[in-house]
Structures are given as structure tokens and as C-alpha cells.
Backbone of each chain as ProteinMPNN parsed JSONL, in Angstrom:
{"seq_chain_A": "MAFQAQLAALAEELVDAVGIPESHHERRSACQDFVLHNIRHHSFTRTNQFEVNDRLNGFDERFRVVGRDALADAYRKRLDALEPFHDEKHMPDVLHFLLELADKPAQKTQLSD", "coords_chain_A": {"N_chain_A": [[22.313, -13.924, -0.379], [22.382, -11.236, -0.725], [20.165, -10.826, -1.668], [18.368, -11.398, 0.452], [19.127, -9.326, 2.198], [18.24, -7.129, 0.856], [15.522, -7.584, 0.82], [14.992, -7.349, 3.486], [15.624, -4.833, 4.046], [13.585, -3.666, 2.477], [11.303, -4.498, 3.882], [11.729, -3.156, 6.279], [11.357, -0.536, 5.465], [8.712, -0.653, 4.627], [7.356, -1.093, 7.131], [8.062, 1.261, 8.308], [6.771, 3.188, 6.388], [4.13, 2.246, 6.904], [3.609, 3.542, 9.319], [4.669, 2.86, 12.022], [6.032, 4.271, 14.568], [9.7, 5.545, 15.098], [10.231, 5.487, 17.566], [9.174, 3.132, 18.803], [11.066, 0.75, 19.077], [10.977, -2.003, 19.673], [8.716, -2.984, 18.808], [8.57, -2.236, 16.136], [10.626, -3.807, 15.273], [9.444, -6.331, 15.722], [7.408, -6.303, 13.98], [8.861, -6.153, 11.541], [9.979, -8.695, 11.465], [7.786, -10.18, 11.373], [6.776, -9.363, 8.893], [8.801, -10.345, 7.081], [8.686, -13.129, 7.717], [6.03, -13.751, 7.03], [6.026, -13.26, 4.278], [7.788, -14.962, 3.263], [6.797, -17.63, 4.128], [4.012, -18.722, 3.154], [0.701, -19.865, 1.932], [-0.303, -19.154, -0.515], [-1.284, -19.128, -3.982], [0.297, -18.747, -7.246], [-0.015, -15.807, -9.269], [-2.757, -15.591, -11.444], [-2.995, -14.364, -14.424], [-5.161, -14.131, -16.302], [-7.348, -14.214, -14.559], [-6.995, -11.973, -13.023], [-7.054, -10.008, -14.944], [-9.912, -10.371, -15.588], [-11.128, -9.762, -13.058], [-10.314, -7.057, -12.924], [-11.695, -6.019, -15.05], [-14.163, -6.496, -14.163], [-14.515, -4.647, -12.107], [-15.008, -2.224, -13.523], [-17.354, -2.885, -14.831], [-19.133, -3.115, -12.536], [-18.983, -0.452, -11.545], [-20.412, 0.847, -13.417], [-22.853, -0.468, -13.362], [-23.934, 0.45, -10.823], [-24.215, 3.024, -11.392], [-22.072, 4.739, -11.48], [-20.864, 6.255, -13.83], [-18.909, 8.129, -14.392], [-16.761, 7.565, -12.842], [-16.193, 5.01, -13.582], [-15.352, 5.574, -16.355], [-13.114, 7.027, -15.737], [-11.64, 5.117, -14.637], [-11.162, 3.182, -16.627], [-9.777, 4.79, -18.323], [-7.311, 4.912, -17.059], [-6.742, 2.222, -17.079], [-6.315, 1.678, -19.632], [-4.187, 3.362, -20.237], [-2.349, 1.962, -19.096], [-1.733, 0.002, -20.707], [0.506, -0.118, -22.532], [2.351, -1.039, -20.665], [1.838, -3.664, -20.122], [3.485, -5.751, -20.895], [5.416, -5.874, -18.994], [7.074, -7.891, -16.734], [6.214, -8.137, -14.092], [3.833, -6.844, -13.836], [1.026, -8.126, -13.919], [1.234, -9.273, -11.356], [1.456, -7.081, -9.589], [-0.831, -5.767, -10.205], [-2.677, -7.565, -9.184], [-2.11, -7.398, -6.498], [-3.077, -4.869, -6.046], [-5.695, -5.351, -6.43], [-6.353, -7.233, -4.298], [-6.199, -5.424, -2.186], [-8.262, -3.671, -2.704], [-11.018, -1.51, -1.503], [-14.25, -1.715, -1.371], [-14.884, 0.141, -3.711], [-16.707, 0.835, -5.399], [-18.67, 1.891, -3.593], [-17.306, 3.792, -1.924], [-15.28, 5.209, -3.213], [-14.327, 8.607, -3.934], [-14.518, 10.607, -6.654], [-13.177, 13.103, -6.685], [-10.993, 12.74, -5.275]], "CA_chain_A": [[22.542, -13.149, 0.748], [22.245, -9.834, -1.031], [18.75, -10.543, -1.837], [17.718, -11.313, 1.744], [19.345, -8.047, 2.721], [17.247, -6.164, 0.076], [14.171, -7.696, 1.145], [14.82, -6.955, 4.836], [15.519, -3.188, 3.92], [12.402, -3.057, 1.979], [10.416, -4.69, 5.009], [11.888, -1.917, 7.257], [10.761, 0.565, 4.72], [7.265, -0.882, 4.737], [7.063, -0.89, 8.481], [8.114, 2.784, 8.459], [5.623, 3.674, 5.758], [2.749, 2.134, 7.438], [3.291, 4.439, 10.422], [5.048, 2.553, 13.333], [6.994, 5.218, 14.909], [10.787, 5.088, 15.262], [10.511, 5.372, 19.14], [8.81, 2.001, 19.204], [11.997, -0.126, 18.46], [10.804, -3.513, 19.822], [7.494, -3.134, 17.892], [9.107, -2.166, 14.715], [11.567, -5.073, 15.133], [8.718, -7.459, 15.65], [6.629, -6.13, 12.71], [9.682, -6.466, 10.429], [10.137, -10.164, 11.47], [6.423, -10.617, 10.871], [6.635, -9.129, 7.464], [9.797, -11.224, 6.395], [8.194, -14.525, 7.881], [4.796, -14.02, 6.219], [6.222, -13.199, 2.803], [8.451, -16.325, 2.964], [6.059, -18.762, 4.413], [2.595, -18.595, 2.843], [0.235, -20.853, 1.092], [-0.98, -18.557, -1.532], [-0.798, -19.693, -5.227], [0.699, -17.841, -8.084], [-0.988, -14.955, -9.796], [-3.324, -16.003, -12.71], [-3.062, -12.992, -15.089], [-6.516, -13.996, -16.734], [-8.274, -13.964, -13.473], [-6.624, -10.631, -12.755], [-8.016, -9.33, -16.087], [-11.526, -10.539, -15.278], [-11.477, -8.825, -11.881], [-10.198, -5.635, -13.337], [-12.906, -5.551, -16.021], [-15.479, -6.627, -13.375], [-14.956, -3.371, -11.258], [-15.528, -1.406, -14.624], [-18.917, -3.076, -15.045], [-19.732, -2.776, -11.246], [-19.194, 0.952, -11.485], [-21.473, 1.192, -14.453], [-24.161, -0.973, -12.789], [-24.225, 1.323, -9.773], [-24.54, 4.229, -12.006], [-20.908, 5.608, -11.386], [-20.049, 6.048, -15.001], [-17.72, 8.995, -14.518], [-15.717, 6.777, -12.054], [-15.828, 3.918, -14.595], [-14.728, 6.236, -17.375], [-11.799, 7.432, -15.182], [-10.962, 3.809, -14.335], [-11.033, 2.694, -17.931], [-8.693, 5.485, -18.897], [-6.127, 4.308, -16.391], [-6.372, 0.882, -17.422], [-5.919, 1.636, -21.17], [-2.861, 4.019, -20.32], [-1.371, 0.877, -18.461], [-1.682, -1.117, -21.699], [1.998, -0.341, -22.919], [3.205, -1.66, -19.688], [1.414, -5.038, -19.837], [4.442, -6.813, -21.169], [6.283, -5.904, -17.92], [7.026, -9.211, -16.177], [5.514, -8.179, -12.666], [2.507, -6.077, -13.791], [-0.208, -8.872, -13.342], [1.391, -9.407, -9.71], [1.31, -5.651, -9.046], [-2.536, -5.427, -10.337], [-3.233, -8.537, -8.273], [-1.896, -6.786, -5.125], [-4.088, -3.723, -5.894], [-7.079, -5.841, -6.331], [-6.62, -7.775, -2.947], [-6.427, -4.301, -1.124], [-9.414, -2.813, -3.023], [-11.923, -1.664, -0.463], [-15.439, -1.282, -1.76], [-14.574, 1.385, -4.46], [-18.146, 1.376, -5.978], [-19.531, 2.592, -2.593], [-16.497, 4.587, -1.067], [-14.409, 6.237, -3.912], [-14.841, 9.803, -4.411], [-13.881, 10.831, -8.004], [-12.447, 14.183, -6.516], [-9.601, 12.231, -4.742]], "C_chain_A": [[22.156, -11.542, 0.49], [20.724, -9.667, -1.16], [17.915, -10.544, -0.637], [17.948, -9.94, 2.394], [18.42, -6.996, 2.144], [15.965, -6.242, 0.611], [13.967, -7.31, 2.621], [14.823, -5.461, 4.954], [14.267, -2.777, 3.487], [11.202, -3.38, 3.074], [10.651, -3.537, 5.933], [11.286, -0.73, 6.741], [9.192, 0.537, 4.906], [6.731, -0.625, 5.97], [6.953, 0.57, 8.773], [7.039, 3.461, 7.803], [4.221, 3.5, 6.33], [2.46, 2.904, 8.582], [3.71, 3.856, 11.831], [6.215, 3.451, 13.655], [8.423, 4.631, 15.428], [11.031, 4.732, 16.864], [10.092, 3.918, 19.708], [9.805, 0.744, 18.61], [11.557, -1.536, 18.596], [9.468, -3.78, 18.827], [7.916, -3.238, 16.512], [9.933, -3.344, 14.439], [10.559, -6.268, 14.922], [7.877, -7.56, 14.333], [7.48, -6.541, 11.484], [9.787, -7.965, 10.418], [8.775, -10.737, 10.964], [6.368, -10.518, 9.467], [7.575, -10.215, 6.66], [9.171, -12.622, 6.581], [6.971, -14.708, 6.976], [4.99, -13.87, 4.825], [7.151, -14.392, 2.333], [7.661, -17.378, 3.099], [4.476, -18.385, 4.196], [1.951, -19.715, 2.065], [-0.54, -20.356, -0.078], [-0.413, -19.134, -2.909], [-0.31, -18.561, -6.153], [-0.335, -17.05, -8.797], [-1.465, -15.544, -11.176], [-3.731, -14.713, -13.387], [-4.406, -12.728, -15.73], [-7.482, -13.588, -15.847], [-8.057, -12.365, -12.987], [-7.382, -9.671, -13.777], [-9.574, -9.282, -15.945], [-11.865, -9.641, -14.132], [-11.34, -7.499, -12.133], [-11.379, -5.055, -14.057], [-14.186, -5.641, -15.108], [-15.745, -5.192, -12.566], [-15.492, -2.386, -12.322], [-17.033, -1.666, -14.743], [-19.687, -2.828, -13.663], [-20.002, -1.368, -11.12], [-20.295, 1.457, -12.234], [-22.624, 0.73, -13.976], [-24.785, -0.035, -11.637], [-24.364, 2.68, -10.111], [-23.226, 5.16, -11.784], [-20.085, 5.646, -12.811], [-18.936, 6.857, -15.145], [-16.493, 8.258, -13.849], [-15.28, 5.683, -13.008], [-15.015, 4.377, -15.692], [-13.137, 6.602, -16.881], [-10.994, 6.089, -15.035], [-10.515, 3.251, -15.615], [-9.742, 3.266, -18.471], [-7.429, 5.01, -18.316], [-5.707, 3.069, -16.906], [-5.818, 0.891, -18.878], [-4.367, 2.284, -21.236], [-1.762, 2.933, -19.721], [-0.998, -0.198, -19.544], [-0.062, -1.234, -22.23], [2.829, -1.158, -22.015], [2.812, -3.122, -19.286], [2.471, -6.135, -20.051], [5.512, -6.877, -20.018], [6.012, -7.179, -17.106], [5.988, -9.303, -14.844], [4.178, -7.589, -12.721], [1.365, -6.806, -13.321], [-0.068, -9.113, -11.809], [0.85, -8.051, -9.087], [-0.305, -5.427, -9.017], [-3.212, -6.41, -9.375], [-3.231, -7.885, -6.795], [-2.766, -5.744, -4.984], [-5.459, -4.317, -5.762], [-7.393, -6.377, -4.844], [-6.724, -6.563, -1.954], [-7.605, -3.46, -1.595], [-10.471, -2.997, -1.871], [-13.299, -0.843, -0.883], [-15.339, 0.024, -2.554], [-15.909, 1.75, -4.914], [-18.874, 2.16, -4.872], [-18.686, 3.924, -2.257], [-15.69, 5.669, -1.9], [-15.084, 7.455, -4.212], [-13.832, 10.23, -5.638], [-12.802, 12.159, -7.782], [-11.043, 13.933, -5.946], [-8.708, 12.032, -5.871]], "O_chain_A": [[21.721, -10.788, 1.361], [20.114, -8.644, -0.85], [16.896, -9.856, -0.576], [17.056, -9.435, 3.076], [17.904, -6.119, 2.836], [15.298, -5.241, 0.87], [12.843, -6.966, 2.986], [14.153, -4.875, 5.804], [13.762, -1.74, 3.919], [10.239, -2.617, 3.148], [9.648, -2.959, 6.351], [10.728, 0.061, 7.501], [8.532, 1.512, 5.265], [5.689, 0.027, 6.032], [5.99, 1.073, 9.354], [6.357, 4.261, 8.444], [3.333, 4.351, 6.277], [1.292, 3.037, 8.948], [3.136, 4.331, 12.812], [7.275, 3.358, 13.035], [8.492, 3.559, 16.029], [11.831, 3.9, 17.29], [10.501, 3.507, 20.794], [9.376, -0.093, 17.815], [11.759, -2.282, 17.638], [9.367, -4.817, 18.171], [7.651, -4.211, 15.806], [9.885, -3.838, 13.313], [10.788, -7.111, 14.055], [7.676, -8.608, 13.72], [6.985, -7.155, 10.539], [9.68, -8.512, 9.32], [8.74, -11.699, 10.197], [5.957, -11.47, 8.803], [7.12, -10.859, 5.715], [9.126, -13.319, 5.568], [6.879, -15.693, 6.244], [4.121, -14.349, 4.096], [7.229, -14.72, 1.148], [7.73, -18.203, 2.188], [3.836, -17.795, 5.066], [2.712, -20.523, 1.534], [-1.382, -21.085, -0.603], [0.741, -19.557, -2.984], [-0.538, -17.41, -5.78], [-1.46, -17.528, -8.947], [-0.624, -15.948, -11.978], [-4.687, -14.053, -12.979], [-4.883, -11.596, -15.816], [-8.356, -12.775, -16.145], [-9.013, -11.684, -12.619], [-8.151, -8.764, -13.456], [-10.289, -8.304, -16.164], [-12.793, -8.838, -14.219], [-12.149, -6.715, -11.638], [-11.932, -3.981, -13.822], [-15.152, -4.907, -15.318], [-16.859, -4.696, -12.402], [-16.46, -1.708, -11.981], [-17.846, -0.742, -14.75], [-20.823, -2.355, -13.706], [-21.079, -0.987, -10.66], [-21.036, 2.349, -11.82], [-23.581, 1.492, -14.117], [-25.995, 0.182, -11.57], [-24.615, 3.506, -9.234], [-23.394, 6.371, -11.929], [-18.947, 5.199, -12.95], [-18.012, 6.506, -15.88], [-15.357, 8.373, -14.308], [-14.083, 5.474, -13.202], [-14.038, 3.709, -16.029], [-12.153, 6.45, -17.605], [-9.794, 6.038, -15.306], [-9.362, 2.819, -15.629], [-8.827, 2.595, -18.949], [-6.502, 4.715, -19.071], [-4.531, 2.811, -17.161], [-4.917, 0.121, -19.21], [-3.507, 1.894, -22.026], [-0.546, 3.055, -19.866], [-0.166, -1.087, -19.364], [0.503, -2.325, -22.31], [3.788, -1.834, -22.386], [3.323, -3.707, -18.33], [2.393, -7.238, -19.509], [6.378, -7.752, -20.016], [4.859, -7.506, -16.825], [5.202, -10.219, -14.603], [3.397, -7.765, -11.786], [0.681, -6.319, -12.42], [-1.056, -9.153, -11.075], [-0.038, -7.99, -8.237], [-0.926, -5.007, -8.041], [-4.251, -6.076, -8.805], [-4.222, -7.877, -6.064], [-3.285, -5.583, -3.879], [-6.295, -3.794, -5.026], [-8.425, -6.076, -4.246], [-7.347, -6.747, -0.909], [-7.941, -2.528, -0.865], [-10.803, -4.068, -1.363], [-13.43, 0.376, -0.767], [-15.75, 1.032, -1.978], [-16.263, 2.926, -4.83], [-19.656, 3.048, -5.21], [-19.245, 5.02, -2.294], [-15.447, 6.789, -1.452], [-16.225, 7.471, -4.673], [-12.603, 10.187, -5.567], [-11.803, 12.297, -8.488], [-10.103, 14.716, -6.087], [-7.558, 11.633, -5.685]]}, "seq_chain_B": "MADRTEKQQAAQQAVDILHEISTILNCHLDRRTLSICISMIENGVNPEALAAVVKELRKEGQQVQLEAALQAQQLQQQHPSGQQQSSRRK", "coords_chain_B": {"N_chain_B": [[23.114, 5.814, -21.185], [21.147, 7.799, -21.798], [19.214, 5.997, -22.506], [18.856, 4.53, -20.073], [17.716, 6.672, -18.338], [15.375, 7.12, -19.901], [14.1, 4.609, -19.414], [13.91, 4.934, -16.779], [11.959, 7.129, -16.642], [9.789, 5.879, -17.908], [9.233, 3.814, -15.881], [8.593, 5.409, -13.809], [6.27, 6.609, -14.899], [4.435, 4.423, -15.003], [4.197, 3.73, -12.397], [2.979, 5.987, -11.543], [0.354, 5.793, -12.882], [-0.349, 3.392, -11.904], [-0.761, 4.221, -9.055], [-2.892, 5.956, -9.37], [-4.785, 4.217, -10.129], [-4.913, 2.593, -7.778], [-5.972, 4.443, -6.115], [-8.553, 4.889, -7.288], [-9.499, 2.352, -7.001], [-9.733, 2.478, -4.12], [-7.616, 1.65, -2.248], [-6.132, 2.669, -0.263], [-3.553, 3.407, -0.305], [-0.363, 5.009, -0.204], [1.707, 7.028, -2.325], [4.628, 6.26, -1.52], [4.342, 3.952, -0.262], [3.342, 2.319, -1.988], [5.345, 2.255, -3.966], [7.258, 0.939, -2.509], [6.107, -1.459, -2.279], [5.731, -2.406, -4.823], [8.525, -2.66, -5.412], [9.097, -4.775, -3.747], [7.349, -6.882, -4.828], [8.64, -7.03, -7.488], [10.856, -8.282, -6.373], [10.109, -10.875, -6.127], [8.187, -11.336, -4.296], [5.023, -12.79, -3.157], [1.981, -11.511, -4.296], [-0.353, -11.787, -2.977], [0.216, -12.482, -0.383], [1.563, -10.308, 0.412], [-0.377, -8.329, 0.431], [-1.882, -9.34, 2.326], [-0.069, -9.117, 4.641], [0.163, -6.105, 4.645], [-2.161, -5.392, 5.329], [-2.343, -6.357, 8.044], [-0.224, -4.883, 9.124], [-1.397, -2.45, 8.989], [-3.309, -2.521, 11.0], [-1.857, -2.915, 13.217], [-0.427, -0.375, 13.244], [-2.48, 1.211, 13.682], [-3.151, 0.276, 16.197], [-0.922, 1.134, 17.563], [-0.993, 3.938, 17.524], [-3.408, 4.451, 18.701], [-2.644, 3.692, 21.328], [-0.72, 5.415, 21.918], [-2.101, 7.898, 21.922], [-3.904, 7.212, 24.105], [-1.862, 7.154, 26.193], [-1.026, 9.735, 26.175], [-3.135, 11.113, 27.026], [-3.492, 10.051, 29.473], [-1.092, 10.987, 30.78], [-1.788, 13.72, 30.627], [-3.928, 13.905, 32.311], [-2.7, 13.109, 34.865], [-0.815, 15.122, 35.207], [-2.09, 17.826, 35.036], [-1.497, 20.444, 35.68], [1.064, 20.906, 35.094], [0.875, 21.392, 32.35], [-0.575, 23.714, 32.416], [1.232, 25.458, 33.469], [3.25, 25.451, 31.772], [1.912, 26.675, 29.597], [1.407, 29.177, 30.69], [3.864, 30.161, 30.939], [4.577, 30.687, 28.296]], "CA_chain_B": [[22.756, 6.835, -20.254], [19.763, 8.248, -22.284], [18.325, 4.715, -22.397], [18.49, 4.422, -18.7], [16.763, 7.906, -18.236], [14.055, 6.753, -20.57], [13.441, 3.508, -18.614], [13.339, 5.405, -15.307], [10.803, 7.682, -16.85], [8.749, 5.0, -18.054], [8.871, 3.142, -14.585], [7.778, 6.455, -13.017], [4.937, 6.658, -15.473], [3.795, 3.166, -14.583], [3.854, 3.833, -10.79], [1.936, 7.144, -11.5], [-0.786, 5.205, -13.354], [-0.801, 2.27, -10.842], [-1.197, 4.893, -8.011], [-4.23, 6.309, -9.669], [-5.739, 3.009, -10.157], [-5.103, 2.196, -6.41], [-6.729, 5.511, -5.565], [-9.832, 4.552, -7.665], [-9.898, 1.082, -6.05], [-9.793, 2.735, -2.689], [-6.658, 0.732, -1.755], [-5.583, 3.355, 0.97], [-2.03, 3.278, -0.205], [0.126, 6.49, -0.553], [2.801, 6.655, -3.359], [5.678, 5.645, -1.161], [4.052, 2.57, 0.189], [3.072, 1.616, -3.335], [6.594, 2.018, -4.617], [7.979, -0.116, -1.7], [5.4, -2.83, -2.273], [6.192, -2.695, -6.25], [9.87, -3.208, -5.274], [8.967, -6.259, -3.142], [6.92, -7.771, -5.785], [9.672, -7.318, -8.29], [11.797, -9.2, -5.966], [9.496, -12.156, -6.112], [7.267, -11.5, -3.166], [3.724, -13.064, -3.648], [1.162, -10.293, -4.104], [-1.557, -11.866, -2.029], [0.851, -12.57, 0.826], [1.992, -9.062, 0.692], [-1.521, -7.628, 0.706], [-2.318, -9.735, 3.865], [0.898, -8.35, 5.521], [0.003, -4.797, 4.62], [-3.446, -5.285, 6.145], [-1.97, -6.592, 9.388], [0.464, -3.821, 9.546], [-2.183, -1.289, 9.282], [-3.931, -2.775, 12.315], [-0.784, -2.668, 14.282], [-0.239, 0.914, 13.16], [-3.716, 2.001, 14.249], [-3.082, 0.11, 17.554], [0.111, 1.888, 18.248], [-1.505, 5.38, 17.487], [-4.434, 4.47, 19.878], [-1.997, 3.582, 22.629], [-0.042, 6.832, 22.107], [-3.203, 8.869, 22.184], [-4.166, 7.022, 25.639], [-0.876, 7.565, 26.998], [-0.993, 11.304, 26.17], [-4.479, 11.386, 27.722], [-3.232, 9.727, 30.973], [-0.216, 12.061, 31.238], [-2.513, 14.952, 30.876], [-4.78, 13.681, 33.587], [-1.808, 13.036, 35.987], [-0.134, 16.353, 35.427], [-2.844, 18.79, 34.399], [-0.958, 21.794, 36.114], [2.223, 20.993, 34.227], [0.707, 21.937, 31.111], [-1.018, 25.052, 32.534], [2.297, 26.21, 33.794], [3.986, 25.784, 30.537], [1.131, 27.545, 28.743], [1.551, 30.406, 31.373], [5.346, 30.637, 30.521], [4.383, 31.063, 26.908]], "C_chain_B": [[21.356, 7.333, -20.507], [18.866, 6.965, -22.046], [17.787, 4.564, -20.98], [17.424, 5.572, -18.191], [15.339, 7.452, -18.791], [13.421, 5.561, -19.806], [13.123, 3.907, -17.332], [12.137, 6.077, -15.419], [9.603, 6.921, -17.065], [8.285, 4.148, -16.756], [8.08, 4.187, -13.722], [6.421, 6.666, -13.508], [3.951, 5.596, -15.074], [3.187, 3.279, -13.216], [2.878, 4.949, -10.688], [0.534, 6.487, -11.84], [-1.362, 4.256, -12.301], [-1.354, 3.016, -9.476], [-2.609, 5.494, -8.108], [-5.176, 5.269, -9.664], [-5.896, 2.467, -8.76], [-6.062, 3.344, -5.794], [-8.219, 5.194, -5.976], [-10.4, 3.239, -7.013], [-9.988, 1.277, -4.554], [-8.931, 1.811, -1.868], [-5.869, 1.323, -0.398], [-3.986, 3.16, 0.905], [-1.413, 4.765, -0.817], [1.314, 6.018, -1.558], [4.086, 5.92, -2.778], [5.414, 4.201, -0.828], [3.92, 1.731, -1.057], [4.427, 1.241, -3.924], [7.401, 0.872, -3.883], [7.351, -1.525, -2.051], [5.726, -3.406, -3.838], [7.703, -3.446, -6.11], [9.975, -4.696, -4.749], [8.434, -7.222, -4.128], [7.879, -8.111, -6.906], [10.748, -8.174, -7.759], [11.213, -10.549, -5.672], [8.5, -12.345, -4.869], [5.844, -11.838, -3.692], [2.821, -11.922, -3.232], [0.068, -10.431, -3.064], [-0.965, -11.879, -0.635], [1.198, -11.16, 1.35], [0.836, -8.259, 1.097], [-2.015, -8.09, 2.102], [-1.451, -9.118, 4.741], [0.523, -6.966, 5.724], [-1.259, -4.451, 5.531], [-3.265, -5.42, 7.601], [-1.155, -5.426, 9.916], [-0.281, -2.555, 9.753], [-2.791, -1.408, 10.481], [-2.996, -2.385, 13.336], [-0.413, -1.155, 14.404], [-1.241, 1.718, 13.914], [-3.648, 1.639, 15.836], [-2.034, 0.877, 18.226], [-0.27, 3.431, 18.333], [-2.512, 5.439, 18.624], [-3.777, 4.43, 21.129], [-1.244, 4.829, 22.885], [-0.976, 7.872, 22.527], [-3.618, 8.623, 23.663], [-3.267, 7.423, 26.527], [-0.742, 9.091, 27.329], [-2.064, 11.658, 27.18], [-4.165, 11.294, 29.289], [-2.179, 10.722, 31.426], [-0.861, 13.417, 31.605], [-3.256, 15.115, 32.142], [-3.925, 13.769, 34.803], [-1.057, 14.399, 36.384], [-0.834, 17.439, 34.627], [-2.175, 20.262, 34.609], [0.335, 21.996, 35.268], [2.087, 21.674, 32.965], [0.157, 23.412, 31.29], [0.163, 25.886, 32.805], [3.126, 26.569, 32.467], [3.204, 26.693, 29.511], [1.284, 28.934, 29.442], [2.91, 30.967, 30.801], [5.243, 31.227, 29.036], [3.887, 32.412, 26.821]], "O_chain_B": [[20.492, 7.318, -19.63], [17.833, 7.048, -21.382], [16.591, 4.486, -20.699], [16.358, 5.237, -17.674], [14.324, 7.461, -18.095], [12.208, 5.59, -19.598], [12.193, 3.376, -16.725], [11.242, 5.865, -14.601], [8.532, 7.205, -16.528], [7.104, 3.835, -16.608], [7.096, 3.883, -13.048], [5.489, 6.878, -12.732], [2.774, 5.866, -14.839], [2.022, 3.018, -12.914], [1.999, 4.903, -9.827], [-0.392, 6.673, -11.05], [-2.523, 4.275, -11.892], [-2.279, 2.5, -8.847], [-3.379, 5.544, -7.149], [-6.31, 5.436, -9.216], [-6.95, 1.888, -8.498], [-6.902, 3.005, -4.961], [-9.083, 5.225, -5.099], [-11.549, 3.118, -6.587], [-10.285, 0.341, -3.811], [-9.41, 1.23, -0.894], [-5.169, 0.64, 0.348], [-3.295, 2.827, 1.867], [-1.936, 5.443, -1.701], [1.77, 4.875, -1.585], [4.601, 5.035, -3.461], [6.238, 3.332, -1.113], [4.35, 0.579, -1.122], [4.654, 0.101, -4.328], [8.069, 0.032, -4.485], [8.019, -2.558, -2.093], [5.935, -4.598, -4.063], [7.976, -4.548, -6.587], [10.716, -5.576, -5.186], [8.996, -8.306, -4.282], [7.989, -9.276, -7.29], [11.509, -8.76, -8.53], [11.859, -11.323, -4.967], [8.097, -13.461, -4.543], [5.452, -11.186, -4.659], [2.835, -11.428, -2.104], [-0.376, -9.492, -2.403], [-1.592, -11.324, 0.267], [1.132, -10.88, 2.547], [0.972, -7.507, 2.062], [-2.494, -7.296, 2.911], [-1.973, -8.523, 5.683], [0.524, -6.541, 6.88], [-1.353, -3.477, 6.278], [-3.918, -4.718, 8.373], [-1.367, -5.006, 11.053], [0.098, -1.696, 10.549], [-2.861, -0.372, 11.142], [-3.304, -1.602, 14.234], [-0.119, -0.686, 15.504], [-0.967, 2.683, 14.628], [-3.994, 2.466, 16.679], [-2.209, 1.262, 19.382], [0.201, 4.094, 19.257], [-2.482, 6.37, 19.429], [-4.259, 5.089, 22.05], [-1.152, 5.258, 24.035], [-0.674, 8.667, 23.417], [-3.702, 9.577, 24.435], [-3.616, 7.986, 27.565], [-0.439, 9.577, 28.419], [-1.836, 12.453, 28.092], [-4.454, 12.135, 30.14], [-2.401, 11.305, 32.488], [-0.581, 14.088, 32.598], [-3.265, 16.108, 32.87], [-4.328, 14.441, 35.752], [-0.757, 14.73, 37.531], [-0.276, 17.94, 33.651], [-2.329, 21.141, 33.762], [0.633, 23.097, 34.806], [2.958, 22.413, 32.506], [0.393, 24.255, 30.424], [0.135, 27.043, 32.384], [3.556, 27.684, 32.173], [3.812, 27.373, 28.685], [1.281, 29.896, 28.673], [3.001, 32.079, 30.28], [5.878, 32.237, 28.734], [3.657, 32.916, 25.722]]}, "name": "protein", "num_of_chains": 2, "seq": "MAFQAQLAALAEELVDAVGIPESHHERRSACQDFVLHNIRHHSFTRTNQFEVNDRLNGFDERFRVVGRDALADAYRKRLDALEPFHDEKHMPDVLHFLLELADKPAQKTQLSDMADRTEKQQAAQQAVDILHEISTILNCHLDRRTLSICISMIENGVNPEALAAVVKELRKEGQQVQLEAALQAQQLQQQHPSGQQQSSRRK"}
């Protein structure tokens, strides 16, 4: 029960963070229900950490292929810095999450950001 | 106590690096949203399902903002004098 309450609290925070204003009570409540329903009932498989590693390395290669070596270096530096945390149980899942949200970084990412 | 502080610092450092990676991958995540999502994943939420949910919530957020902007525009058209009066008072 405590686990469900914790997830519900996190879902509320997520809805808030994404920017649904507090004045829209009904909409916020619907969004919260949507979050909880969709994270409980889905057909996605578990994270394959080898596939995650391949996809992460694939971005490094792609940056270099399109001539964005500085971006590739910055990216590789961060991946290396993350190395000590690779034993963390949920790290492949978190990286999988980031890979799912990646939005054409080779074209759109500005290194100044 | 010191052990706990060290763990917290390590977790903080990991989130910092993950946020930098998310910026490089152009994930459109601020630090707060990323921290919430990491907590959810640590609670056993499937990352792919969570990513799909975040994408839908963003669409909803944009829709709400659009509606709010339209409402404000309509109000301004209905009561243009109200705003003039308030600006005169200033």
C-alpha cells in the first residue's frame, strides 16, 4: 500500500513538473490516473542492458559520422564518468529511459546548452 | 551518518551526469523531471512505459497552454476597454 502511495505521489509530481497548472484540477487528476494506469498496464519488455550499451555507443558513432566530434567527445566524457555507477541496479533502466526520449541529438543538440 | 552523506553525494553526482547526458541526447528534461523519473524507475516502473507517458503528458501540457493562451486572447477581445482602464489607473 505504501508503495502505491509513493507511486501516486511521484505521478502527481510528474504531472506538476510537466506543466499542468494547479488551477486545472480535473485535468491534473485525469493525467495522474493516466500516468498510474499506463505505468501499471503496458506491454513493454524488460530492459536489455547490452542493447542499451549498443544504442549508447551508436550515438557516439553517429555524432562522429556527421562531423560533430566535439559533441561526441563531450558525450563520451559523460559516459566514462558514469562508469563507476554502472553497478547500480537501475542504471541500465535509466539510460534506456533517456534513449527513448532522445530527440535527433545529432541534428538538434547545441554544445553550448 | 557520514556513510549516508557519501551515498547522497554519489547519487547527486550520478543525477548530474545523467542530466548532462539527457541534454546531449536532447531529451527535453529538466533536472526536477529527471529526478522524479529516476525515482519512479527505482520503484520498478518500466522505462519504456514511462517514456511513453512523459511524451503524452508533454502533449497534454502543450494543449493546456494553448487553451489558456486562446482564453486570454478571447477575454482581451471581449473586454478591450477593461485593460485600457486598468492601464490608465497605473
